[in-house]
C-alpha positions as CSV (number, residue, x, y, z in Angstrom):
1,M,120.0,106.3,137.5
2,I,119.4,109.3,135.2
3,N,116.5,109.2,132.8
4,V,118.0,111.1,129.6
5,N,114.6,111.5,128.1
6,R,113.2,113.1,131.0
7,L,116.1,115.3,131.1
8,S,115.8,115.8,127.2
9,L,111.5,116.5,127.9
10,S,112.7,119.0,130.5
11,A,115.1,120.9,128.5
12,L,112.9,121.5,125.6
13,P,110.4,124.0,126.7
14,L,113.5,126.4,127.4
15,F,114.9,126.1,124.3
16,R,111.6,126.6,123.0
17,S,111.2,129.6,124.3
18,L,114.3,131.1,122.7
19,P,114.4,132.7,119.1
20,R,115.4,131.3,116.4
21,D,118.3,133.1,115.9
22,A,119.3,132.4,119.1
23,L,119.4,129.0,119.0
24,F,121.5,129.1,116.0
25,F,124.1,131.5,118.0
26,L,124.1,128.8,120.5
27,A,124.8,125.5,118.3
28,A,128.1,127.7,117.1
29,S,128.9,128.3,119.8
30,F,128.4,125.1,121.0
31,V,130.9,123.7,117.9
32,N,133.6,126.8,118.4
33,S,134.1,125.5,122.6
34,T,134.2,121.5,121.6
35,G,137.3,122.3,118.6
36,K,138.8,124.6,121.5
37,A,138.8,122.0,124.2
38,V,140.4,119.6,121.7
39,M,143.4,121.2,122.0
40,W,143.7,123.1,125.7
41,P,143.9,119.8,127.7
42,L,147.0,119.2,125.8
43,T,149.2,122.3,125.7
44,T,151.5,121.1,129.0
45,L,152.4,118.0,127.0
46,Y,152.9,119.7,123.5
47,V,155.3,121.4,125.1
48,H,157.3,118.9,127.0
49,N,156.6,116.3,123.8
50,V,156.7,118.2,120.2
51,M,159.1,121.4,121.4
52,G,161.2,119.2,124.2
53,K,160.8,121.5,126.7
54,S,160.7,121.1,130.6
55,Y,157.4,120.7,132.2
56,G,158.6,124.1,134.5
57,E,158.6,125.8,131.0
58,A,154.9,124.0,130.0
59,G,153.8,126.0,133.0
60,L,155.5,129.3,132.3
61,V,153.6,129.1,129.4
62,I,150.2,128.3,130.8
63,L,151.1,131.7,132.9
64,Y,152.3,133.6,129.8
65,Q,149.0,133.3,127.8
66,A,147.0,133.6,131.3
67,L,148.3,137.1,131.6
68,C,147.9,137.7,127.9
69,G,144.2,136.7,128.8
70,I,143.8,139.0,131.4
71,L,145.2,142.2,129.6
72,G,142.8,141.0,126.4
73,E,139.7,140.8,128.4
74,I,140.0,144.3,129.7
75,T,141.1,145.3,126.1
76,G,138.3,143.7,124.8
77,G,135.6,145.7,127.4
78,N,137.2,149.1,126.5
79,L,137.0,148.6,122.7
80,Y,133.5,147.1,122.5
81,Y,132.2,150.2,121.6
82,R,135.0,151.9,119.7
83,I,135.4,149.3,117.3
84,G,131.9,147.6,117.4
85,P,131.0,143.9,118.7
86,K,130.9,142.5,115.0
87,R,134.6,143.6,114.1
88,M,135.3,143.0,117.6
89,I,133.9,139.4,118.0
90,T,135.2,138.3,114.5
91,G,138.2,139.7,114.1
92,S,139.5,138.3,117.6
93,F,138.4,134.6,116.4
94,F,139.9,135.1,113.0
95,V,143.3,135.8,114.8
96,S,142.8,133.4,116.9
97,S,142.6,130.3,114.1
98,C,145.1,132.1,111.9
99,V,147.6,132.1,114.8
100,M,146.5,127.9,115.8
101,F,147.3,127.5,111.6
102,A,150.6,129.0,112.7
103,I,151.6,126.9,115.5
104,A,150.8,123.6,113.7
105,F,154.0,124.5,111.4
106,T,155.7,126.0,113.9
107,Q,158.6,124.4,116.0
108,Q,160.5,126.9,116.9
109,W,160.7,127.9,120.6
110,P,160.8,131.4,120.1
111,I,158.2,131.8,117.7
112,Y,155.5,129.7,119.6
113,L,156.1,131.5,122.5
114,M,155.1,134.7,121.1
115,L,152.0,132.8,119.3
116,V,150.7,131.4,122.0
117,C,150.8,134.9,124.0
118,L,148.7,136.4,120.8
119,L,146.7,133.4,121.2
120,G,145.8,133.9,124.9
121,F,145.3,138.1,124.2
122,A,143.1,137.3,121.1
123,N,140.9,134.8,123.3
124,G,140.7,137.2,126.2
125,I,139.1,140.0,123.7
126,S,136.4,137.5,122.9
127,M,134.9,136.7,126.2
128,P,133.1,140.0,127.2
129,S,132.3,141.1,123.4
130,M,130.4,137.8,123.5
131,N,128.5,138.0,126.7
132,A,127.5,142.2,126.0
133,Y,126.4,140.7,122.5
134,V,124.4,138.1,123.8
135,G,123.1,140.7,126.9
136,F,122.1,143.4,124.1
137,R,120.4,141.4,121.2
138,W,118.2,139.0,123.5
139,K,117.9,141.9,126.0
140,A,114.4,139.7,126.9
141,H,115.8,136.5,126.8
142,R,119.5,137.0,128.6
143,R,118.9,135.0,131.7
144,K,118.0,132.5,130.2
145,L,120.6,132.3,126.7
146,Y,123.5,132.9,129.8
147,N,123.0,129.6,131.5
148,V,122.0,127.7,128.5
149,M,125.2,129.4,127.1
150,Y,126.6,127.8,129.9
151,V,125.7,124.3,129.6
152,C,126.0,124.3,125.9
153,N,129.7,125.2,126.1
154,N,130.9,123.1,129.0
155,V,129.0,120.3,127.1
156,G,131.4,121.3,123.8
157,L,134.1,121.1,126.5
158,S,134.0,117.8,127.1
159,I,133.1,116.5,124.1
160,G,136.3,118.3,123.0
161,A,138.3,117.1,125.8
162,M,137.5,113.3,124.6
163,V,138.4,114.2,121.6
164,G,141.6,115.5,121.9
165,G,143.0,112.6,123.7
166,F,142.3,110.7,120.5
167,V,143.3,112.9,118.0
168,A,146.6,113.9,119.8
169,S,147.9,110.2,120.1
170,I,147.4,110.5,115.7
171,S,149.5,114.1,116.0
172,F,149.9,116.9,118.0
173,S,149.7,119.6,115.2
174,L,146.3,117.7,113.6
175,T,144.7,119.2,117.3
176,Y,146.1,122.5,116.1
177,L,144.3,122.3,112.6
178,L,140.8,121.3,113.9
179,T,140.6,124.1,116.3
180,A,141.7,126.4,114.0
181,S,139.4,124.8,111.5
182,S,136.4,124.8,114.1
183,T,137.1,128.5,115.1
184,L,137.6,129.7,111.8
185,L,133.8,128.2,110.5
186,F,132.6,129.8,113.7
187,T,133.9,133.2,112.4
188,L,132.8,132.8,109.1
189,F,129.3,132.5,110.6
190,L,129.6,135.3,112.7
191,L,130.3,137.4,110.1
192,V,126.9,135.9,108.3
193,F,124.9,136.0,111.1
194,M,125.8,138.9,113.6
195,K,123.7,142.1,113.6
196,E,125.3,145.1,115.0
197,V,123.1,146.2,118.3
198,D,122.4,149.8,118.6
199,T,123.0,150.8,122.3
200,R,122.4,154.6,121.3
201,T,118.9,154.0,122.9
202,A,119.6,151.2,125.8
203,G,118.8,153.5,128.8
204,E,115.6,154.2,127.0
205,E,114.9,150.0,126.0
206,E,115.8,149.5,129.3
207,A,113.5,151.8,130.8
208,D,110.1,150.4,128.5
209,G,111.3,146.6,128.7
210,G,112.5,146.6,125.3
211,N,113.4,143.5,123.3
212,G,116.8,143.8,122.4
213,A,116.7,143.6,119.2
214,A,119.1,144.4,116.5
215,S,118.9,148.0,115.3
216,G,116.6,148.1,112.1
217,N,119.4,150.0,110.0
218,G,122.0,147.0,111.6
219,S,124.3,149.9,111.3
220,R,127.7,149.2,110.9
221,H,129.5,151.9,113.1
222,P,130.8,152.0,115.9
223,V,128.4,153.6,118.5
224,H,129.5,156.6,120.5
225,V,129.2,155.8,123.8
226,P,130.8,157.9,126.8
227,M,132.8,156.3,128.8
228,N,134.8,158.3,131.3
229,R,137.0,155.3,132.8
230,W,138.0,157.0,136.0
231,Q,134.5,157.2,136.7
232,L,133.8,153.9,135.9
233,L,136.2,152.3,138.2
234,R,134.8,154.7,141.6
235,N,131.7,153.2,141.3
236,V,133.6,150.2,142.9
237,R,130.2,149.0,144.7
238,L,128.9,147.5,141.4
239,Y,132.0,145.5,140.2
240,L,134.8,146.0,142.9
241,F,133.3,143.0,145.5
242,V,132.1,140.5,142.7
243,S,135.2,141.0,140.5
244,V,137.4,140.0,143.8
245,G,135.0,137.2,144.7
246,S,135.2,135.5,141.5
247,M,139.1,135.6,141.4
248,F,138.9,133.6,144.8
249,F,136.3,131.4,143.5
250,W,138.2,130.6,140.7
251,L,141.1,130.4,142.8
252,S,139.6,127.6,144.9
253,F,138.4,125.6,141.9
254,T,142.4,125.7,140.6
255,Q,142.7,123.1,143.5
256,W,141.0,119.9,141.6
257,A,144.3,120.2,138.8
258,N,146.3,121.2,141.4
259,G,145.7,119.4,144.1
260,V,143.6,116.6,143.7
261,A,145.2,115.5,140.6
262,P,148.7,114.6,142.3
263,Y,147.2,113.0,145.3
264,I,144.9,110.3,143.2
265,D,148.0,109.6,141.7
266,E,150.2,109.3,144.9
267,K,147.3,107.0,146.5
268,G,148.3,105.1,143.4
269,L,144.4,105.0,141.9
270,D,144.6,105.3,138.0
271,L,144.2,108.9,136.7
272,K,141.0,107.6,135.1
273,Y,139.1,108.3,138.3
274,Y,140.6,111.8,138.5
275,S,138.8,111.9,134.5
276,L,136.2,110.4,136.4
277,L,135.3,113.5,138.6
278,W,135.4,115.4,135.4
279,T,132.5,113.4,134.0
280,I,130.7,113.7,137.5
281,N,131.1,117.2,136.5
282,G,129.5,117.0,133.3
283,I,126.2,115.0,134.3
284,V,125.7,117.2,137.2
285,I,125.6,120.4,134.8
286,L,123.0,118.7,132.6
287,A,120.9,117.0,135.4
288,G,121.3,119.3,137.7
289,Q,119.4,122.2,136.1
290,P,116.0,121.4,137.6
291,F,117.4,121.4,140.9
292,T,119.6,124.6,140.6
293,S,116.5,126.3,138.7
294,W,114.5,125.5,142.1
295,I,117.1,126.6,144.5
296,K,116.8,129.9,142.1
297,R,112.8,130.6,142.1
298,R,113.0,129.6,146.1
299,F,115.9,131.0,147.7
300,A,117.9,133.5,145.2
301,K,115.1,135.3,143.1
302,E,117.8,138.3,142.7
303,I,121.0,137.9,140.8
304,V,123.2,139.0,143.3
305,W,121.8,136.4,146.1
306,Q,122.3,133.7,143.3
307,M,126.0,134.4,143.4
308,L,126.1,134.4,147.3
309,V,124.1,131.2,146.9
310,S,126.9,129.5,144.9
311,A,129.6,130.8,147.2
312,L,127.8,128.9,149.7
313,F,127.6,125.5,147.7
314,T,131.5,125.6,146.9
315,V,132.5,126.7,150.6
316,T,130.3,123.5,152.0
317,A,132.3,121.4,149.0
318,F,135.6,122.4,150.1
319,T,134.8,122.2,153.6
320,F,133.7,118.8,153.3
321,I,136.5,117.4,151.0
322,L,139.3,119.3,153.8
323,F,138.1,116.6,156.3
324,F,136.9,113.7,154.3
325,H,139.4,113.5,151.3
326,D,140.2,109.5,152.4
327,N,138.0,108.3,150.0
328,Y,137.1,108.9,146.4
329,A,133.5,108.9,147.0
330,Y,133.9,112.1,149.2
331,L,136.1,113.4,146.3
332,A,132.9,112.8,144.0
333,I,130.5,114.2,146.7
334,G,133.0,117.4,146.9
335,M,132.7,117.1,143.0
336,V,128.7,117.5,143.0
337,L,128.8,120.1,145.3
338,A,131.2,122.1,143.7
339,T,130.0,122.3,140.4
340,L,126.4,123.3,141.6
341,G,127.8,126.1,143.3
342,E,129.9,126.8,139.7
343,M,126.2,126.3,137.8
344,M,124.7,129.3,139.7
345,L,127.7,131.7,139.1
346,L,128.8,131.8,135.9
347,P,125.5,132.6,134.2
348,A,125.1,135.2,137.2
349,I,128.1,137.1,136.7
350,P,127.0,138.6,132.9
351,T,123.5,138.4,133.9
352,F,124.1,141.2,136.4
353,F,126.6,143.4,134.5
354,S,124.0,142.9,131.4
355,E,121.1,144.1,133.7
356,K,122.7,146.9,136.6
357,A,125.7,148.3,133.8
358,G,123.7,149.1,130.6
359,V,125.7,150.3,128.1
360,H,128.4,150.8,130.3
361,S,128.7,146.3,130.6
362,P,131.1,145.4,128.3
363,F,133.5,147.8,130.2
364,Y,132.8,145.6,133.8
365,M,132.9,142.6,132.2
366,G,135.9,142.5,130.8
367,L,137.4,143.7,134.5
368,A,135.8,141.2,136.1
369,G,136.6,138.3,133.5
370,G,140.5,140.1,134.1
371,F,140.0,139.1,137.8
372,A,138.8,136.0,137.4
373,N,141.7,134.8,134.8
374,M,143.7,136.1,137.7
375,G,142.6,133.9,140.4
376,R,142.6,130.9,137.5
377,M,146.5,131.9,137.0
378,I,147.6,132.4,140.6
379,G,145.9,128.8,142.0
380,P,148.2,126.7,140.7
381,L,151.3,128.5,141.9
382,V,149.8,128.5,145.4
383,F,148.5,125.2,145.1
384,G,151.2,123.4,143.7
385,H,153.7,125.1,146.1
386,A,151.5,124.6,149.1
387,Y,151.1,120.6,147.5
388,D,155.2,120.3,147.4
389,L,155.9,121.7,150.7
390,W,152.9,120.6,153.1
391,G,151.0,117.9,151.5
392,I,147.0,117.9,150.3
393,S,145.8,118.9,153.4
394,S,147.2,122.4,153.3
395,V,146.3,122.5,149.4
396,F,142.5,121.9,150.8
397,F,142.8,124.0,153.8
398,F,144.2,127.0,151.2
399,G,141.2,126.2,149.2
400,T,138.6,126.1,151.4
401,M,139.8,129.4,153.2
402,A,139.7,130.7,149.4
403,S,136.1,129.6,148.6
404,L,135.1,131.7,152.1
405,A,136.7,134.9,150.7
406,A,134.7,134.5,147.3
407,L,131.4,133.9,150.0
408,L,132.5,137.0,151.9
409,M,132.9,139.3,148.8
410,F,129.3,138.3,147.2
411,Y,128.3,138.5,151.0
412,I,129.6,142.1,151.0
413,H,128.7,142.6,146.9
414,A,125.0,141.3,147.7
415,N,124.5,144.3,150.4
416,M,125.5,146.9,148.5
417,N,123.7,146.1,145.0
418,K,120.0,145.4,147.0
419,D,118.9,148.4,144.8
420,P,116.6,146.5,142.0
421,D,117.3,149.1,140.0
422,P,119.7,149.7,136.6
423,V,122.9,151.3,138.2
424,S,122.6,155.3,136.7
425,N,125.0,156.5,133.6
426,A,124.5,159.8,134.6
427,K,127.2,162.3,135.4
428,L,129.5,160.0,133.0
429,G,132.3,161.8,130.4
430,T,132.8,162.1,127.5
431,L,134.5,159.4,124.8
432,S,137.7,161.8,124.8
433,Q,140.5,159.0,126.0
């Protein structure tokens, strides 16, 4: 049985070691993720029950939203310095809140579809910007911060998903209103709290171990950073294999929703057993922090090897349930192992780009995020058709193959990025585009 008091005490030193303003940022991010999770699981039901469309059309809505999210992530990484992090992040969240308020009051299908696409685009823009901002603002603490952000956001998602079902039983529109309100509050918080990070001397700070504090003058103007996108894209060893690996990683993870969920229903089990798997996921994310910290210290001190270890956990998880899925307990074991892999990977990718790509990390974060969203988008199509044609064994087989592909990509990436020094930013062109 988990000793909650002991877990809480073990987490206290981590929070105490972080700057106070970083803790405020984490708290606000937690509230925002909780609010958004109220809405996320209910999109399919909203389209079917409120808009009167088929489940197939609901699937297309999610597909369109994911496509716009990919475009948003890439756009966010490219425009980080043109617009500046504060304007970029607060602007995207403000647009998101306005769109959700609009959705709550519309019954027109074409308008709803356009609003959902705009919501996906706005949410996508904010992701690389948020990660880059944290990496620049609290440079000395970014490894811990990325990990704590991941934990806080997942706890928020769990709480929000539970609240979402209750709120939806009262009114679907109310879910959008609550989510819009929490997003707007987060926007107002960021407008007051955020300071522009002057990255004109980022390379020098990286060299002398600077603390990444905001510039003293709090410049409100976008920072001019040389960015020849073609040269950045040519540096394939830095981003390509980790991005493709991330795509395969998230493709394999979608089998939980598009394979395990219908399989549990087909076996005649109550769908609460599917929800229980995600309860296990949340418990492992909280209780497993000491274990993953030990793994990092013992076997994965370098961030590239941390990604490789995460893929090993995932391959083990999906190989296990490929051969042993008849018993529900084995699915639960697979979820534990897969969650440990997720815990190792998600904080590692933004940390890697923050440390290796320097001022160009927003560009690469957006690129990697686009690939990850592509995996989340392709997975439901692949596993849905596989389940219909060949059954659950084919889903687990393709999921295991995808996790093996992710392992191979992370292995290549680790071997191509053994150098502990940051990637050189020399010979980059000017911002002429």
